[in-house]
C-alpha positions, 0 to 999 in steps of 0.5 A: 500499499502506498502512503498519500501522507494523509492521516484516515479521517479517524486518525487526525489529530484532535487537539480540537476534539470535544473529547479532547477539550473534555480530558483537560477540563477533568484534568483542570479540575482533578488538579484545582480539587488537589488542591495544586496550583499549575505551579505545583503540579509542574513541580512534582512533573519536574515540568515547566508551569508551561506545560501545564498550561498548554495540555489544560488550555488544550494547546498541547496533548497528552500521551498515555505515559504523560497521563498515567504520571499527572494521575499519579502525582492527582491522586486519581485513578487514569481509568475514571478519567478515560470512562469520562471520555466514553 
């Protein structure tokens, strides 16, 4: 099969999808419920505050490993986050 360089409709980037927006909102809400600022969670993740601001604001997607790490520091079950996205 020859690649055309275009992703099938179902594989296009989801940065602006409804599920992506919901994930951002869920992670922001979880951080706030944990009583942490963006700066504080960034310190725990050993990242800059802008990393948190970008994924919470929808400007950056996070991968599964990052989700697990974030969830661990927020003391939330990542499965519950994923269930809310289904």
